[in-house]
Backbone bond lengths (Angstrom), bond angles and torsions (degrees), N, CA, C in turn:
res aa  C-N    CA-C-N  psi(-1)  N-CA   C-N-CA  omega(-1)  CA-C   N-CA-C  phi
1 M - - - 1.410 - - 1.526 110.94 -
2 S 1.324 117.84 132.02 1.437 119.40 -178.38 1.540 110.48 -78.48
3 E 1.326 115.85 170.68 1.474 120.00 -172.39 1.528 110.18 -70.82
4 H 1.356 120.59 -25.17 1.454 120.30 -177.62 1.530 113.12 -94.57
5 T 1.324 117.53 2.63 1.435 120.15 -176.17 1.514 113.59 -63.82
6 N 1.314 118.21 -37.63 1.459 120.75 -178.14 1.505 114.12 -97.18
7 N 1.325 117.28 -1.42 1.470 120.06 -179.20 1.508 108.27 -85.68
8 S 1.330 115.89 95.62 1.474 120.01 -176.35 1.509 112.99 -74.00
9 Q 1.351 117.77 -18.91 1.448 120.59 176.95 1.524 110.73 -68.10
10 D 1.318 118.13 -35.15 1.450 122.59 -176.78 1.537 111.66 -87.71
11 S 1.338 118.18 -3.30 1.433 121.54 -174.30 1.539 111.80 -88.69
12 V 1.315 116.52 140.41 1.426 121.80 174.91 1.489 109.67 -87.37
13 I 1.345 118.85 -40.29 1.456 124.57 176.65 1.528 108.39 -152.48
14 S 1.338 112.16 148.09 1.462 118.19 -179.60 1.512 111.48 -83.87
15 V 1.307 116.80 165.62 1.493 120.79 176.78 1.525 108.83 -64.39
16 R 1.323 116.42 -39.95 1.476 120.82 177.96 1.539 110.96 -58.42
17 G 1.342 115.04 -49.13 1.462 120.01 179.64 1.539 111.68 -60.34
18 M 1.282 116.46 -41.74 1.472 119.01 179.14 1.519 111.67 -67.96
19 D 1.338 116.28 -39.40 1.504 118.64 175.21 1.520 110.77 -58.79
20 I 1.323 117.11 -43.10 1.482 121.22 -178.65 1.520 109.30 -63.11
21 I 1.323 116.86 -50.45 1.457 121.49 -179.42 1.538 112.52 -59.21
22 T 1.309 115.07 -46.47 1.479 119.95 178.26 1.503 112.26 -62.18
23 A 1.321 118.11 -43.02 1.463 121.71 179.90 1.502 109.44 -63.51
24 L 1.343 118.59 -44.30 1.462 121.46 179.03 1.548 112.02 -62.83
25 L 1.329 116.70 -39.94 1.457 118.92 177.33 1.530 112.35 -65.65
26 F 1.312 116.46 -40.38 1.485 118.70 179.34 1.522 110.54 -68.91
27 I 1.319 117.71 -35.38 1.474 119.73 176.10 1.515 109.26 -63.96
28 A 1.326 118.90 -42.73 1.443 121.86 177.54 1.522 111.87 -62.26
29 V 1.326 118.93 -43.46 1.445 122.50 178.62 1.528 110.20 -63.36
30 G 1.389 114.49 -43.26 1.462 119.78 -179.72 1.544 110.01 -61.79
31 L 1.304 117.33 -40.85 1.486 120.86 178.47 1.505 112.52 -63.65
32 V 1.330 116.15 -41.45 1.484 121.77 -179.95 1.549 108.41 -63.54
33 V 1.306 116.67 -47.46 1.489 120.90 178.34 1.517 110.31 -61.15
34 M 1.353 116.19 -43.54 1.423 120.19 -178.11 1.538 112.58 -62.45
35 V 1.317 117.46 -42.97 1.460 121.78 177.42 1.538 110.08 -62.76
36 G 1.339 115.65 -44.56 1.476 119.74 176.98 1.519 112.66 -60.83
37 S 1.299 115.62 -38.69 1.478 121.03 -179.18 1.522 109.66 -67.22
38 I 1.323 116.37 -40.99 1.471 118.98 178.86 1.522 110.78 -62.78
39 K 1.334 116.51 -39.29 1.467 120.12 177.72 1.543 112.44 -64.39
40 L 1.332 114.54 -32.14 1.471 118.52 178.47 1.517 112.03 -79.62
41 G 1.282 116.41 -22.64 1.458 122.64 -176.56 1.531 108.83 107.27
42 A 1.313 114.62 110.56 1.491 119.26 -173.37 1.496 113.00 -112.88
43 S 1.348 115.72 22.11 1.464 117.76 -179.07 1.525 108.59 -112.48
44 W 1.311 113.99 -175.69 1.432 121.37 179.57 1.526 108.52 -96.71
45 G 1.322 116.41 116.97 1.474 121.10 -178.58 1.495 110.64 -87.86
46 S 1.336 114.07 -178.96 1.475 119.59 -178.92 1.526 112.90 -64.73
47 D 1.333 115.28 -27.74 1.472 118.69 179.45 1.537 112.14 -106.81
48 G 1.296 118.14 17.23 1.494 120.35 177.05 1.484 110.07 123.32
49 P 1.303 115.49 -165.26 1.474 120.01 -177.76 1.531 112.22 -67.41
50 E 1.333 114.98 141.55 1.450 119.84 175.73 1.538 108.67 -76.28
51 A 1.329 114.70 174.14 1.485 119.22 -173.98 1.522 114.28 -61.43
52 G 1.332 117.45 -30.92 1.443 119.73 -178.50 1.535 114.84 -95.31
53 Y 1.297 118.29 4.74 1.449 122.28 -173.72 1.547 111.76 -60.01
54 F 1.345 115.60 -57.98 1.467 118.70 -176.12 1.558 111.29 -70.23
55 P 1.351 119.46 -43.84 1.451 117.50 175.81 1.546 113.46 -57.07
56 F 1.333 115.90 -36.22 1.483 118.12 178.01 1.510 111.75 -60.68
57 Y 1.287 117.82 -47.24 1.480 120.70 -178.97 1.516 113.17 -71.13
58 I 1.295 117.78 -33.97 1.465 123.14 174.12 1.541 108.60 -62.32
59 S 1.345 115.80 -47.37 1.451 119.31 179.43 1.537 112.42 -65.61
60 L 1.312 116.05 -32.80 1.470 120.38 175.40 1.519 110.54 -63.47
61 I 1.306 117.59 -44.17 1.473 123.96 176.82 1.538 109.67 -59.70
62 I 1.342 115.19 -45.05 1.470 119.71 -179.31 1.528 110.60 -63.91
63 I 1.334 117.32 -42.86 1.502 121.51 178.21 1.506 111.27 -62.19
64 V 1.358 116.79 -46.93 1.457 120.15 -178.03 1.562 111.53 -64.25
65 S 1.326 115.32 -47.31 1.489 118.13 -177.98 1.560 110.26 -67.57
66 S 1.285 118.15 -35.96 1.473 119.80 176.85 1.529 111.92 -68.98
67 S 1.307 115.14 -35.44 1.474 119.36 177.49 1.556 110.14 -66.01
68 I 1.291 116.89 -37.68 1.468 120.31 175.99 1.524 110.12 -66.77
69 T 1.332 118.75 -41.55 1.454 122.49 175.55 1.507 111.41 -61.71
70 L 1.326 116.16 -42.37 1.452 120.86 178.24 1.531 111.00 -62.52
71 Y 1.318 117.27 -45.23 1.483 121.11 178.34 1.506 110.85 -61.93
72 Q 1.319 117.59 -44.50 1.476 119.91 -179.41 1.541 109.73 -63.98
73 A 1.303 118.38 -44.27 1.468 121.87 -174.20 1.534 110.53 -72.05
74 A 1.346 116.78 -40.74 1.454 118.70 -175.10 1.494 114.05 -83.57
75 I 1.355 118.73 -28.52 1.439 120.80 -171.13 1.544 112.74 -118.42
76 V 1.324 115.82 -50.99 1.474 118.69 -170.70 1.534 113.33 -78.63
77 D 1.327 118.08 -52.18 1.443 120.47 -169.10 1.535 111.43 -104.53
78 R 1.319 117.34 78.51 1.454 123.54 -176.86 1.525 113.21 -78.83
79 K 1.342 117.62 -11.60 1.440 118.18 -179.13 1.516 112.28 -70.93
80 K 1.329 116.55 -21.09 1.470 121.59 176.97 1.513 112.43 -67.99
81 K 1.355 116.73 -11.30 1.446 122.21 -179.87 1.527 110.04 -60.06
82 K 1.332 117.25 -31.46 1.455 119.84 -176.62 1.519 112.68 -95.19
83 E 1.349 117.14 -13.57 1.449 119.75 179.86 1.466 110.73 -75.50
84 S 1.354 117.65 129.65 1.455 121.25 -177.26 1.534 111.08 -80.63
85 F 1.301 117.31 130.58 1.450 121.12 174.80 1.522 109.72 -82.92
86 V 1.326 116.94 -43.70 1.426 121.55 178.49 1.549 109.71 -149.87
87 D 1.306 116.45 136.23 1.487 119.30 -179.92 1.508 108.56 -91.14
88 K 1.317 114.54 170.48 1.484 122.46 -173.00 1.546 111.36 -62.06
89 E 1.289 118.16 -40.66 1.477 121.37 -177.20 1.553 109.93 -67.99
90 S 1.302 117.11 -44.86 1.468 120.01 178.95 1.526 110.40 -65.35
91 F 1.333 116.53 -36.86 1.452 120.99 179.55 1.531 109.67 -65.33
92 K 1.317 118.18 -41.36 1.475 122.46 177.74 1.536 109.61 -60.94
93 Q 1.329 117.62 -41.01 1.472 120.56 179.74 1.515 111.15 -65.27
94 V 1.334 117.06 -40.90 1.479 119.10 177.02 1.529 110.82 -65.30
95 M 1.304 118.03 -43.05 1.470 122.60 178.77 1.509 111.94 -64.22
96 A 1.353 116.71 -32.57 1.473 120.42 178.57 1.512 111.98 -64.26
97 V 1.312 117.42 -22.64 1.473 120.91 176.02 1.498 111.09 -101.46
98 L 1.331 119.56 -38.33 1.482 122.47 -176.72 1.499 112.62 -67.08
99 L 1.308 118.94 -48.35 1.467 122.07 -176.25 1.525 112.10 -60.63
100 P 1.340 119.24 -49.16 1.463 119.69 175.74 1.557 112.90 -60.46
101 A 1.346 116.50 -33.49 1.449 120.62 177.76 1.511 110.14 -65.06
102 L 1.310 117.59 -39.35 1.495 121.87 178.04 1.543 109.21 -66.15
103 V 1.310 117.42 -39.99 1.466 121.92 177.41 1.546 108.97 -64.20
104 F 1.336 116.74 -40.46 1.476 121.33 177.69 1.524 109.72 -61.02
105 I 1.284 118.27 -42.97 1.496 121.82 -179.83 1.535 109.02 -61.41
106 L 1.298 116.57 -44.03 1.479 121.09 179.14 1.528 107.77 -64.27
107 G 1.341 117.33 -42.66 1.445 121.68 178.80 1.511 113.95 -59.41
108 V 1.334 115.02 -39.14 1.475 120.32 178.11 1.537 108.98 -59.95
109 Q 1.306 117.28 -40.63 1.452 121.05 178.94 1.518 112.24 -67.83
110 L 1.306 117.58 -39.48 1.449 121.94 -172.58 1.502 114.08 -89.35
111 I 1.344 119.56 -43.73 1.498 120.98 -178.22 1.466 113.67 -121.40
112 G 1.331 118.81 7.98 1.462 120.42 176.00 1.506 114.36 94.34
113 I 1.332 115.60 160.05 1.440 122.29 -173.96 1.529 112.57 -73.82
114 Y 1.313 117.82 -34.51 1.457 120.54 -173.97 1.538 111.39 -72.02
115 V 1.293 118.25 -47.14 1.462 121.95 -179.99 1.528 109.05 -68.43
116 S 1.364 116.50 -44.15 1.466 119.66 177.26 1.511 112.17 -59.52
117 S 1.322 117.17 -38.92 1.473 121.17 177.81 1.517 111.37 -62.59
118 V 1.300 117.71 -41.89 1.467 121.88 179.42 1.534 108.75 -58.99
119 I 1.319 116.49 -49.25 1.461 121.92 -177.80 1.540 110.79 -64.88
120 Y 1.320 115.67 -46.55 1.493 123.10 -176.40 1.542 110.14 -62.95
121 I 1.305 118.38 -50.32 1.468 122.77 -178.98 1.519 110.52 -63.76
122 A 1.334 117.09 -44.71 1.461 121.13 -178.91 1.508 112.25 -62.82
123 I 1.317 116.00 -44.88 1.495 120.46 -178.72 1.531 108.49 -64.14
124 F 1.299 119.94 -44.25 1.482 122.68 179.82 1.516 110.69 -65.21
125 M 1.291 117.46 -39.95 1.470 119.16 -178.23 1.575 109.55 -65.94
126 V 1.305 115.71 -41.12 1.482 119.03 -178.66 1.524 110.25 -75.55
127 W 1.339 115.65 -47.09 1.467 120.08 -171.65 1.518 112.83 -74.25
128 L 1.305 117.98 -53.11 1.459 121.15 -177.01 1.516 112.95 -93.15
129 G 1.342 116.68 -34.86 1.455 119.68 -177.39 1.514 114.16 -86.99
130 K 1.355 117.38 -14.40 1.421 124.14 -179.53 1.517 113.92 59.41
131 Y 1.367 116.26 31.28 1.462 120.91 176.31 1.515 110.75 -80.65
132 P 1.311 117.26 156.12 1.459 119.52 175.57 1.558 110.75 -65.15
133 V 1.297 116.61 150.06 1.464 121.72 -175.53 1.550 110.42 -58.02
134 W 1.335 118.07 -39.76 1.445 118.62 -178.12 1.505 113.19 -63.86
135 K 1.360 116.33 -36.76 1.474 119.43 177.47 1.514 111.23 -68.89
136 A 1.324 116.56 -40.33 1.465 121.34 179.59 1.549 110.55 -62.10
137 I 1.310 115.45 -42.26 1.465 120.01 178.84 1.542 110.51 -64.87
138 A 1.294 114.52 -46.76 1.496 119.75 -177.62 1.540 110.06 -61.59
139 V 1.340 116.16 -46.03 1.468 118.88 -179.53 1.527 111.40 -66.88
140 S 1.334 116.72 -47.40 1.432 118.52 -175.94 1.524 112.97 -65.25
141 V 1.327 117.39 -40.07 1.478 119.42 177.15 1.533 109.23 -67.99
142 G 1.343 117.16 -41.14 1.472 120.26 177.23 1.506 114.43 -59.62
143 V 1.345 115.67 -45.26 1.433 119.41 179.04 1.520 111.69 -63.80
144 S 1.324 115.44 -46.54 1.490 119.28 -179.09 1.545 110.84 -64.86
145 A 1.316 117.73 -41.82 1.473 121.30 179.04 1.557 108.93 -62.37
146 T 1.312 116.09 -42.14 1.477 119.06 178.14 1.499 112.37 -62.36
147 L 1.355 116.01 -45.35 1.486 120.74 176.75 1.482 110.64 -60.72
148 Y 1.361 118.27 -41.79 1.446 121.94 178.30 1.524 112.19 -57.98
149 L 1.345 114.24 -50.91 1.451 118.93 -179.74 1.533 111.88 -62.81
150 M 1.300 115.43 -42.06 1.480 120.09 -178.31 1.501 111.84 -63.15
151 F 1.358 117.32 -49.32 1.468 119.35 -175.11 1.491 113.33 -82.51
152 E 1.334 118.41 -45.96 1.465 120.90 -173.48 1.531 112.87 -74.58
153 Y 1.339 117.24 -36.95 1.432 120.26 -175.86 1.529 114.45 -100.87
154 W 1.310 115.73 -51.95 1.464 118.61 -174.51 1.523 113.17 -75.43
155 F 1.338 116.35 -48.69 1.471 119.69 179.01 1.525 112.63 -88.56
156 Q 1.297 117.13 -15.96 1.464 124.72 -176.86 1.537 111.12 53.89
157 V 1.324 115.10 45.47 1.467 123.63 175.38 1.506 106.93 -118.69
158 P 1.363 115.54 104.46 1.480 117.62 179.57 1.532 111.18 -71.10
159 L 1.295 114.48 136.57 1.448 120.04 175.77 1.561 107.67 -103.95
160 P 1.297 119.55 166.72 1.469 121.54 -172.96 1.541 111.18 -58.17
161 H 1.357 115.01 132.84 1.449 119.90 -179.91 1.535 111.45 -106.73
162 G 1.305 117.62 -2.74 1.418 121.26 176.68 1.543 114.47 111.10
163 S 1.297 118.36 134.41 1.446 120.24 -179.69 1.518 114.12 -91.24
164 W 1.328 117.44 -27.18 1.472 119.87 177.96 1.511 109.39 -83.60
165 I 1.283 113.83 -53.48 1.467 119.45 -175.67 1.517 108.47 -150.92
166 N 1.317 115.90 142.80 1.444 121.35 173.84 1.523 108.67 -105.81
167 P 1.317 118.01 95.49 1.446 120.42 -176.88 1.541 112.82 -58.88
168 L 1.319 113.81 -23.35 1.507 116.33 -179.89 1.525 111.98 -70.68
169 E 1.350 118.58 -15.22 1.475 120.31 178.26 1.541 110.04 -63.70
170 F 1.322 117.33 -27.04 1.420 120.54 -178.48 1.533 112.36 -68.21
171 V 1.329 116.58 -19.75 1.438 121.79 176.09 1.521 113.54 -109.06
172 G 1.349 115.64 15.28 1.459 122.28 175.26 1.487 115.61 87.71
173 V 1.317 120.36 13.05 1.476 122.25 -179.51 1.571 108.28 -98.69
174 Q 1.317 115.39 122.41 1.469 118.45 177.77 1.463 110.36 -88.38
């Protein structure tokens, strides 16, 4: 056991709480898959299993096993209530990466993947990597330009250019 395991003041969520949340999420996913499987046909047809047969039973297994986990976490094993799943410092580190990644995803939709990548890479290099701004700009522009050439010209697979505005239009890129 690590030193922060029993320190509930420093904990963001307990192991028990995380078990309950995870079990509920898997039950929800299992139910969604099960309903979809029933719509496809989850029985055995004259020529074999219908399209939803195997997904139905896999989702049933997921629901049953998640229900057992939920029962154990919520009722049987209450000592996990005090065990820390993640402490505040670790949670801050995860959020320092997750939140900018979510902004990057939104940026890809709005201004395109290439411009969003330049901004995302440069910010991370300066903020977390402590690189000089000129290096961050050089690397981020180089990576994005390479990806642009590779996907748009060599593979001829267009990546998102942005739904609001395509900043690359200002330099002649459609």
